[in-house]
LUMLONU-267831 format. One record per residue (C-alpha): residue in one letter; residue number from 1; y, x, z; chain. Coordinates in steps of 0.25 Angstrom, whole numbers, plus 5000, padded with zeros to 4 digits. Example, Ala and Ser with C-alpha at 12.3 -4.5 7.8 and 13.67 -1.06 7.14 Angstrom:
BEGIN
residuo:num:Y:X:Z:cadena
A:1:4982:5049:5031:A;
S:2:4996:5055:5029:A;
***
This chain:
BEGIN
residuo:num:Y:X:Z:cadena
M:1:5017:5410:5335:A;
P:2:5017:5401:5324:A;
I:3:5007:5404:5314:A;
V:4:5013:5410:5301:A;
A:5:5006:5413:5286:A;
Q:6:5005:5425:5285:A;
S:7:5001:5427:5272:A;
T:8:4992:5439:5268:A;
E:9:4994:5448:5255:A;
T:10:4982:5442:5248:A;
T:11:4983:5432:5238:A;
D:12:4972:5424:5239:A;
W:13:4971:5410:5244:A;
V:14:4965:5410:5257:A;
S:15:4977:5418:5262:A;
R:16:4987:5407:5255:A;
F:17:4979:5395:5262:A;
A:18:4979:5403:5275:A;
D:19:4995:5403:5274:A;
E:20:4994:5389:5272:A;
V:21:4986:5387:5282:A;
I:22:4993:5393:5292:A;
A:23:5007:5387:5288:A;
E:24:5002:5374:5289:A;
S:25:4994:5376:5301:A;
E:26:5008:5381:5307:A;
R:27:5013:5367:5302:A;
R:28:5003:5358:5307:A;
A:29:4999:5366:5321:A;
P:30:5007:5378:5323:A;
G:31:5003:5388:5334:A;
K:32:4988:5383:5332:A;
P:33:4976:5388:5327:A;
V:34:4974:5387:5311:A;
V:35:4964:5375:5309:A;
V:36:4955:5376:5295:A;
A:37:4943:5368:5292:A;
S:38:4930:5365:5283:A;
G:39:4918:5354:5287:A;
L:40:4905:5356:5283:A;
S:41:4893:5345:5283:A;
P:42:4879:5352:5287:A;
S:43:4873:5339:5281:A;
G:44:4865:5350:5272:A;
P:45:4864:5364:5268:A;
I:46:4880:5366:5268:A;
H:47:4882:5374:5252:A;
L:48:4891:5385:5247:A;
G:49:4901:5374:5242:A;
N:50:4903:5369:5255:A;
L:51:4907:5384:5259:A;
R:52:4919:5383:5253:A;
E:53:4923:5372:5264:A;
V:54:4920:5383:5274:A;
M:55:4926:5396:5267:A;
T:56:4940:5393:5264:A;
P:57:4945:5389:5277:A;
H:58:4937:5400:5283:A;
L:59:4942:5410:5272:A;
V:60:4957:5405:5276:A;
A:61:4956:5403:5291:A;
D:62:4949:5418:5290:A;
E:63:4962:5422:5284:A;
I:64:4971:5415:5295:A;
R:65:4964:5422:5306:A;
R:66:4965:5436:5298:A;
R:67:4981:5433:5299:A;
G:68:4978:5432:5314:A;
L:69:4980:5417:5316:A;
T:70:4969:5407:5323:A;
V:71:4962:5398:5316:A;
R:72:4951:5389:5316:A;
H:73:4940:5386:5305:A;
L:74:4934:5373:5310:A;
I:75:4920:5369:5303:A;
S:76:4918:5355:5305:A;
W:77:4903:5352:5305:A;
D:78:4904:5339:5298:A;
D:79:4888:5338:5307:A;
Y:80:4891:5323:5311:A;
D:81:4891:5317:5297:A;
R:82:4880:5308:5293:A;
Y:83:4866:5312:5285:A;
R:84:4869:5307:5272:A;
K:85:4856:5309:5265:A;
V:86:4844:5320:5264:A;
P:87:4847:5331:5257:A;
V:88:4837:5335:5246:A;
G:89:4831:5349:5247:A;
I:90:4833:5352:5264:A;
P:91:4818:5359:5270:A;
G:92:4814:5350:5279:A;
V:93:4820:5337:5275:A;
D:94:4814:5324:5272:A;
D:95:4817:5311:5267:A;
S:96:4814:5309:5281:A;
W:97:4827:5314:5283:A;
A:98:4834:5301:5276:A;
E:99:4833:5292:5291:A;
H:100:4844:5303:5298:A;
I:101:4856:5298:5286:A;
G:102:4867:5294:5292:A;
K:103:4864:5300:5307:A;
P:104:4874:5313:5309:A;
L:105:4869:5325:5304:A;
T:106:4867:5331:5318:A;
S:107:4858:5320:5320:A;
V:108:4849:5322:5307:A;
P:109:4837:5332:5311:A;
A:110:4838:5345:5305:A;
P:111:4828:5349:5293:A;
E:112:4814:5350:5298:A;
G:113:4811:5363:5303:A;
S:114:4826:5366:5307:A;
R:115:4829:5373:5318:A;
Y:116:4844:5365:5320:A;
P:117:4844:5353:5327:A;
N:118:4848:5343:5317:A;
W:119:4854:5342:5302:A;
A:120:4867:5347:5304:A;
E:121:4864:5359:5311:A;
H:122:4853:5364:5303:A;
F:123:4863:5364:5291:A;
K:124:4875:5370:5299:A;
A:125:4866:5381:5303:A;
A:126:4867:5388:5290:A;
M:127:4880:5386:5286:A;
T:128:4884:5392:5299:A;
A:129:4876:5405:5299:A;
A:130:4884:5406:5285:A;
L:131:4897:5405:5290:A;
A:132:4894:5414:5300:A;
E:133:4890:5424:5290:A;
L:134:4900:5422:5281:A;
G:135:4910:5424:5295:A;
V:136:4916:5411:5293:A;
E:137:4921:5408:5307:A;
Y:138:4925:5394:5311:A;
D:139:4924:5383:5322:A;
P:140:4912:5373:5320:A;
I:141:4914:5360:5322:A;
S:142:4903:5350:5325:A;
Q:143:4907:5335:5320:A;
T:144:4893:5330:5329:A;
E:145:4899:5336:5341:A;
Q:146:4915:5332:5340:A;
Y:147:4911:5318:5336:A;
T:148:4899:5316:5347:A;
A:149:4907:5323:5357:A;
G:150:4920:5313:5353:A;
A:151:4928:5325:5350:A;
Y:152:4935:5315:5341:A;
R:153:4934:5302:5348:A;
E:154:4952:5301:5349:A;
Q:155:4950:5303:5333:A;
V:156:4938:5294:5332:A;
L:157:4946:5283:5340:A;
F:158:4960:5286:5332:A;
A:159:4954:5284:5318:A;
M:160:4949:5271:5324:A;
R:161:4961:5266:5327:A;
H:162:4967:5272:5314:A;
R:163:4955:5266:5306:A;
G:164:4964:5256:5298:A;
D:165:4974:5268:5294:A;
I:166:4962:5277:5289:A;
D:167:4955:5266:5281:A;
A:168:4968:5264:5276:A;
V:169:4968:5278:5270:A;
L:170:4955:5276:5264:A;
E:171:4958:5263:5259:A;
Q:172:4967:5271:5248:A;
Y:173:4951:5279:5243:A;
R:174:4941:5270:5245:A;
T:175:4935:5269:5231:A;
K:176:4920:5264:5228:A;
K:177:4921:5275:5218:A;
A:178:4909:5285:5223:A;
P:179:4914:5299:5224:A;
A:180:4908:5313:5217:A;
K:181:4897:5318:5225:A;
K:182:4900:5329:5235:A;
Q:183:4899:5343:5228:A;
Q:184:4897:5357:5238:A;
G:185:4906:5362:5244:A;
Q:186:4913:5350:5245:A;
K:187:4918:5344:5260:A;
P:188:4910:5329:5262:A;
V:189:4916:5318:5258:A;
D:190:4916:5305:5264:A;
E:191:4902:5301:5268:A;
A:192:4904:5287:5260:A;
E:193:4909:5295:5248:A;
L:194:4896:5305:5249:A;
E:195:4886:5291:5250:A;
A:196:4892:5282:5240:A;
A:197:4891:5298:5229:A;
E:198:4878:5297:5232:A;
G:199:4874:5284:5233:A;
S:200:4868:5285:5246:A;
G:201:4870:5270:5250:A;
A:202:4876:5275:5264:A;
A:203:4888:5265:5271:A;
A:204:4897:5260:5264:A;
E:205:4906:5261:5276:A;
D:206:4906:5277:5279:A;
D:207:4920:5278:5276:A;
G:208:4922:5268:5291:A;
S:209:4924:5254:5281:A;
S:210:4915:5242:5286:A;
T:211:4916:5226:5283:A;
S:212:4923:5230:5299:A;
G:213:4933:5236:5295:A;
Y:214:4936:5251:5293:A;
F:215:4932:5261:5304:A;
P:216:4932:5276:5301:A;
Y:217:4923:5278:5311:A;
K:218:4904:5277:5309:A;
P:219:4897:5278:5321:A;
Y:220:4882:5283:5321:A;
C:221:4874:5273:5327:A;
G:222:4867:5274:5340:A;
R:223:4854:5270:5338:A;
C:224:4851:5278:5322:A;
E:225:4862:5286:5322:A;
K:226:4866:5284:5307:A;
D:227:4879:5282:5304:A;
L:228:4874:5269:5296:A;
T:229:4884:5262:5306:A;
T:230:4896:5251:5302:A;
V:231:4908:5247:5314:A;
T:232:4910:5234:5314:A;
A:233:4920:5232:5326:A;
Y:234:4931:5244:5333:A;
D:235:4941:5242:5344:A;
D:236:4953:5252:5346:A;
E:237:4955:5247:5360:A;
T:238:4939:5248:5364:A;
T:239:4937:5256:5355:A;
E:240:4922:5249:5354:A;
L:241:4914:5251:5339:A;
T:242:4905:5244:5335:A;
Y:243:4896:5247:5323:A;
T:244:4881:5244:5317:A;
C:245:4871:5254:5310:A;
S:246:4865:5247:5297:A;
A:247:4855:5259:5301:A;
C:248:4849:5254:5313:A;
G:249:4856:5242:5314:A;
F:250:4861:5247:5328:A;
S:251:4874:5241:5332:A;
E:252:4885:5246:5345:A;
T:253:4896:5246:5350:A;
V:254:4904:5258:5357:A;
R:255:4916:5263:5363:A;
L:256:4922:5275:5352:A;
S:257:4929:5282:5360:A;
E:258:4916:5284:5368:A;
F:259:4908:5285:5355:A;
N:260:4905:5298:5349:A;
R:261:4892:5294:5339:A;
G:262:4901:5292:5326:A;
K:263:4912:5299:5317:A;
L:264:4924:5297:5308:A;
V:265:4921:5294:5294:A;
W:266:4922:5305:5285:A;
K:267:4935:5302:5280:A;
V:268:4941:5300:5293:A;
D:269:4934:5311:5299:A;
W:270:4939:5323:5292:A;
P:271:4953:5319:5294:A;
M:272:4951:5317:5307:A;
R:273:4946:5331:5310:A;
W:274:4959:5337:5304:A;
A:275:4968:5331:5312:A;
H:276:4960:5333:5324:A;
E:277:4957:5349:5320:A;
G:278:4970:5351:5315:A;
V:279:4963:5357:5302:A;
I:280:4974:5364:5295:A;
F:281:4964:5368:5281:A;
E:282:4952:5364:5278:A;
P:283:4948:5365:5261:A;
S:284:4939:5353:5254:A;
G:285:4933:5351:5242:A;
V:286:4935:5348:5227:A;
D:287:4929:5332:5232:A;
H:288:4940:5331:5241:A;
S:289:4951:5332:5227:A;
S:290:4945:5317:5225:A;
P:291:4953:5304:5230:A;
G:292:4948:5297:5242:A;
S:293:4942:5311:5247:A;
S:294:4940:5314:5261:A;
F:295:4951:5325:5262:A;
Q:296:4961:5318:5254:A;
V:297:4959:5305:5263:A;
G:298:4958:5314:5274:A;
G:299:4972:5318:5272:A;
Q:300:4978:5304:5274:A;
I:301:4968:5300:5287:A;
V:302:4970:5314:5295:A;
G:303:4986:5310:5296:A;
I:304:4981:5298:5303:A;
F:305:4975:5305:5314:A;
G:306:4988:5314:5315:A;
G:307:4982:5327:5306:A;
E:308:4987:5332:5293:A;
Q:309:4974:5335:5282:A;
P:310:4971:5350:5281:A;
I:311:4976:5361:5269:A;
G:312:4965:5365:5260:A;
P:313:4960:5369:5246:A;
M:314:4949:5361:5239:A;
Y:315:4940:5368:5236:A;
A:316:4930:5369:5224:A;
F:317:4914:5369:5221:A;
V:318:4907:5382:5225:A;
G:319:4896:5382:5216:A;
I:320:4882:5390:5214:A;
S:321:4876:5399:5206:A;
G:322:4863:5400:5205:A;
M:323:4855:5394:5215:A;
A:324:4840:5400:5215:A;
K:325:4829:5394:5225:A;
M:326:4841:5387:5232:A;
S:327:4836:5377:5240:A;
S:328:4845:5375:5252:A;
S:329:4849:5362:5247:A;
K:330:4850:5351:5239:A;
G:331:4853:5357:5225:A;
G:332:4850:5371:5230:A;
V:333:4863:5372:5233:A;
P:334:4865:5385:5242:A;
T:335:4872:5387:5256:A;
P:336:4880:5398:5263:A;
A:337:4867:5402:5269:A;
D:338:4860:5404:5255:A;
A:339:4872:5411:5250:A;
L:340:4873:5420:5261:A;
Q:341:4857:5425:5257:A;
I:342:4863:5432:5245:A;
M:343:4876:5435:5247:A;
E:344:4885:5442:5259:A;
P:345:4895:5433:5265:A;
Q:346:4905:5442:5261:A;
L:347:4901:5438:5245:A;
L:348:4900:5423:5248:A;
R:349:4913:5424:5255:A;
W:350:4919:5430:5244:A;
L:351:4916:5420:5235:A;
Y:352:4925:5410:5242:A;
A:353:4937:5418:5248:A;
R:354:4939:5423:5232:A;
R:355:4939:5409:5225:A;
R:356:4950:5399:5230:A;
P:357:4945:5387:5235:A;
N:358:4947:5379:5222:A;
Q:359:4941:5386:5216:A;
S:360:4924:5384:5213:A;
F:361:4915:5397:5212:A;
K:362:4900:5399:5213:A;
I:363:4892:5405:5221:A;
A:364:4881:5414:5215:A;
F:365:4867:5414:5219:A;
D:366:4862:5418:5205:A;
Q:367:4865:5433:5198:A;
E:368:4880:5431:5199:A;
I:369:4880:5435:5213:A;
Q:370:4878:5448:5208:A;
R:371:4890:5447:5202:A;
L:372:4896:5440:5213:A;
Y:373:4892:5452:5221:A;
D:374:4896:5465:5210:A;
E:375:4912:5456:5210:A;
W:376:4911:5457:5226:A;
D:377:4906:5472:5227:A;
K:378:4919:5476:5215:A;
L:379:4929:5467:5225:A;
A:380:4925:5476:5237:A;
G:381:4927:5489:5229:A;
K:382:4939:5484:5225:A;
V:383:4943:5481:5239:A;
A:384:4938:5495:5242:A;
D:385:4947:5503:5233:A;
G:386:4959:5493:5236:A;
S:387:4960:5488:5220:A;
V:388:4957:5475:5223:A;
L:389:4968:5462:5223:A;
A:390:4972:5457:5235:A;
A:391:4966:5441:5233:A;
D:392:4953:5447:5231:A;
A:393:4955:5457:5241:A;
A:394:4957:5444:5250:A;
A:395:4943:5438:5247:A;
Y:396:4936:5449:5249:A;
A:397:4942:5452:5262:A;
R:398:4939:5437:5266:A;
A:399:4924:5439:5261:A;
V:400:4922:5451:5268:A;
G:401:4926:5447:5282:A;
T:402:4935:5437:5291:A;
A:403:4946:5439:5299:A;
A:404:4934:5444:5311:A;
G:405:4930:5456:5302:A;
E:406:4921:5458:5290:A;
L:407:4908:5451:5287:A;
P:408:4895:5461:5290:A;
R:409:4894:5468:5276:A;
T:410:4883:5475:5268:A;
P:411:4887:5492:5273:A;
R:412:4883:5497:5257:A;
P:413:4884:5483:5247:A;
M:414:4877:5489:5237:A;
A:415:4878:5481:5224:A;
Y:416:4871:5466:5225:A;
R:417:4865:5466:5212:A;
T:418:4859:5479:5215:A;
L:419:4854:5475:5229:A;
A:420:4847:5463:5222:A;
S:421:4841:5471:5212:A;
V:422:4834:5481:5221:A;
A:423:4830:5467:5229:A;
D:424:4824:5460:5218:A;
I:425:4816:5474:5214:A;
T:426:4812:5479:5227:A;
A:427:4807:5463:5231:A;
G:428:4813:5468:5245:A;
A:429:4806:5481:5248:A;
E:430:4815:5487:5256:A;
D:431:4812:5501:5254:A;
Q:432:4811:5499:5240:A;
T:433:4828:5495:5241:A;
L:434:4831:5505:5249:A;
R:435:4825:5514:5239:A;
I:436:4833:5510:5227:A;
L:437:4845:5506:5234:A;
S:438:4846:5521:5239:A;
E:439:4844:5525:5225:A;
L:440:4856:5517:5221:A;
D:441:4866:5528:5226:A;
P:442:4857:5539:5231:A;
D:443:4868:5549:5235:A;
N:444:4870:5537:5244:A;
P:445:4857:5531:5246:A;
L:446:4856:5519:5257:A;
G:447:4851:5522:5271:A;
S:448:4846:5507:5274:A;
L:449:4846:5493:5267:A;
D:450:4855:5490:5277:A;
E:451:4866:5496:5270:A;
V:452:4865:5486:5257:A;
R:453:4862:5473:5267:A;
P:454:4864:5464:5269:A;
R:455:4869:5463:5253:A;
L:456:4856:5469:5250:A;
D:457:4849:5455:5259:A;
K:458:4856:5446:5250:A;
A:459:4854:5452:5238:A;
E:460:4837:5454:5242:A;
T:461:4839:5438:5245:A;
W:462:4847:5433:5233:A;
I:463:4834:5442:5223:A;
N:464:4825:5434:5231:A;
T:465:4830:5418:5233:A;
Q:466:4840:5418:5219:A;
V:467:4833:5427:5208:A;
P:468:4822:5417:5201:A;
A:469:4809:5425:5202:A;
E:470:4809:5428:5187:A;
E:471:4821:5434:5187:A;
R:472:4816:5443:5199:A;
T:473:4814:5459:5194:A;
V:474:4800:5464:5195:A;
V:475:4797:5479:5189:A;
R:476:4785:5481:5182:A;
A:477:4774:5487:5188:A;
E:478:4769:5493:5175:A;
P:479:4777:5499:5161:A;
D:480:4778:5490:5151:A;
A:481:4770:5499:5142:A;
G:482:4771:5490:5129:A;
L:483:4785:5488:5130:A;
L:484:4786:5504:5132:A;
A:485:4777:5507:5121:A;
S:486:4785:5497:5111:A;
L:487:4798:5507:5114:A;
D:488:4805:5514:5102:A;
D:489:4810:5527:5103:A;
Q:490:4822:5524:5108:A;
G:491:4817:5515:5118:A;
H:492:4809:5526:5123:A;
E:493:4820:5536:5123:A;
S:494:4828:5526:5131:A;
L:495:4818:5526:5142:A;
R:496:4818:5543:5142:A;
L:497:4832:5545:5143:A;
L:498:4832:5535:5157:A;
L:499:4820:5539:5162:A;
D:500:4826:5554:5161:A;
G:501:4837:5551:5168:A;
L:502:4830:5542:5179:A;
D:503:4832:5556:5188:A;
K:504:4845:5560:5188:A;
N:505:4849:5544:5189:A;
W:506:4843:5538:5197:A;
S:507:4854:5530:5206:A;
L:508:4860:5517:5203:A;
D:509:4871:5524:5195:A;
G:510:4864:5534:5188:A;
L:511:4854:5523:5183:A;
T:512:4865:5516:5177:A;
H:513:4871:5526:5169:A;
L:514:4856:5531:5166:A;
V:515:4852:5518:5160:A;
Y:516:4867:5515:5153:A;
G:517:4865:5527:5147:A;
V:518:4851:5529:5140:A;
P:519:4856:5520:5129:A;
K:520:4870:5527:5127:A;
V:521:4862:5542:5127:A;
Q:522:4851:5535:5116:A;
A:523:4863:5532:5107:A;
G:524:4869:5544:5110:A;
F:525:4880:5543:5118:A;
P:526:4882:5549:5132:A;
A:527:4876:5542:5143:A;
D:528:4890:5540:5151:A;
A:529:4896:5535:5139:A;
T:530:4904:5523:5141:A;
A:531:4905:5508:5134:A;
K:532:4917:5513:5125:A;
E:533:4912:5525:5121:A;
L:534:4897:5517:5115:A;
P:535:4895:5506:5104:A;
P:536:4891:5495:5108:A;
E:537:4877:5495:5104:A;
I:538:4873:5505:5115:A;
K:539:4875:5491:5125:A;
V:540:4865:5485:5117:A;
A:541:4857:5498:5119:A;
Q:542:4858:5497:5133:A;
R:543:4854:5485:5134:A;
T:544:4842:5487:5127:A;
F:545:4837:5499:5136:A;
F:546:4839:5491:5148:A;
A:547:4831:5480:5142:A;
L:548:4821:5488:5141:A;
L:549:4820:5493:5154:A;
Y:550:4820:5479:5161:A;
H:551:4808:5476:5152:A;
L:552:4802:5490:5156:A;
L:553:4805:5489:5170:A;
V:554:4805:5474:5174:A;
G:555:4800:5466:5161:A;
R:556:4811:5458:5157:A;
D:557:4826:5463:5151:A;
T:558:4834:5460:5162:A;
G:559:4834:5465:5177:A;
P:560:4843:5471:5190:A;
R:561:4851:5482:5184:A;
L:562:4843:5492:5177:A;
P:563:4849:5505:5186:A;
T:564:4845:5496:5200:A;
L:565:4833:5492:5194:A;
L:566:4829:5508:5189:A;
L:567:4832:5513:5204:A;
A:568:4822:5499:5209:A;
V:569:4809:5503:5200:A;
G:570:4810:5517:5205:A;
Q:571:4810:5531:5196:A;
D:572:4795:5531:5196:A;
R:573:4792:5515:5191:A;
V:574:4805:5517:5181:A;
R:575:4798:5529:5175:A;
K:576:4784:5523:5174:A;
L:577:4790:5508:5170:A;
L:578:4798:5515:5158:A;
S:579:4789:5528:5155:A;
A:580:4780:5523:5142:A;
***
């Protein structure tokens, strides 16, 4: 049965791309599964910017699955790429790893103390676990396994036979000017481009050029395993290939029709895979907007292999807001695993789903995460009451689940900022946490902390890993006698009004009404008077009152929301700290 594009009623970017991909798949490969693709290099920690390389095709593939069609999301692990340099700041790695530069990533030892067999597997593991938590369904492809098993043998021989055609395409773009360095979240550019940009002095023939002619294939040395090799001769009839290694001086002649220890250079390898796998959709980073980029050049080379360039957007930069204590990689750039320690997968999915690929956005590790969660919970409320806009509803649906079903969620999702404040004050003491959270809504108390997990655990991790010690909340052990003694009559009266109202207002809503109402009552207005009914100076009085309470309770002029703080401290201790 032919594939027919059936656009949903939503108007979000995912649906529009799904329409295009389905139509293009029917044109190119009618009746076959739709193929979308991503590529990831496990050369080090895989950052949140790189996650856009996966989430963009994942969301499109999932929409296609929701329409009842068969789709494959391929994730190529570029684990047969060369180890380019020793990353900075990787635990268990020192300068001795420099001896492995030039080897395939799967031939480099894992960092010391790792339970994985090699460098690539070590860094794939965290991303694999994160993708599972995010509900990303995909078919993994190890390029090490593909090349060493001879899966691309015919494509390699074809590329060598047509090396003149490939060289003619590359010649159009060759330049001595080094490109800009790769930014977080962008697909890797040509090895030679990277090395030139970073000034590492790697071999200039990484694009396959040499004094002996152009060869798009790079062998790994049979003695030292490094790719610092130069092809010096090749016979199309016999497929005999001769190479020499500049690292160890080794030289040998092999039959390429039987040889599996090497790979096509990047700008040929990528389009070869497009044709081999029949990729319809694959996004690319902003680096591919420049002339001579891998995506642009690949668009011409793929035709040599009898294929077509995938359709797909150029995706924009993903930034990070705050990175306290983050040390997962060079520069402390966090990974998806880091983000999932402090936020539920639904929120992380939503951040990628709600923005078009060409829109940049930030992922919050600082206080901004509380505002994001407020926005997320507000959206959930609109979905529940039916007031949500269609595009927002689509982004929400893509965040909370996939075609396979909903992701596990927190049964009772209390406000993240409230959970964080309670975790801050209780330092993780579960009995106190349960007491405080139960008192937020006395008519519907918690039976167990499991009702607010995993959101509670994420908020607690955020407090413990991202909030600096000087910003943590420490409740006073004894009253500030000096401050209490210095108060004027109005100050004492404000504290008396608060203390008198504690008993009947001991809930989150009640205490909110109480703390905002005290300055109103002191000024002669009803406690429930609205902002429109009050003069501007009431807001000033409220801020002054709040600052007083913070100083008396935690010794600072700011802190967690006062109603939450009061509940956390407890009535007896509040009375002790606020009484003269």
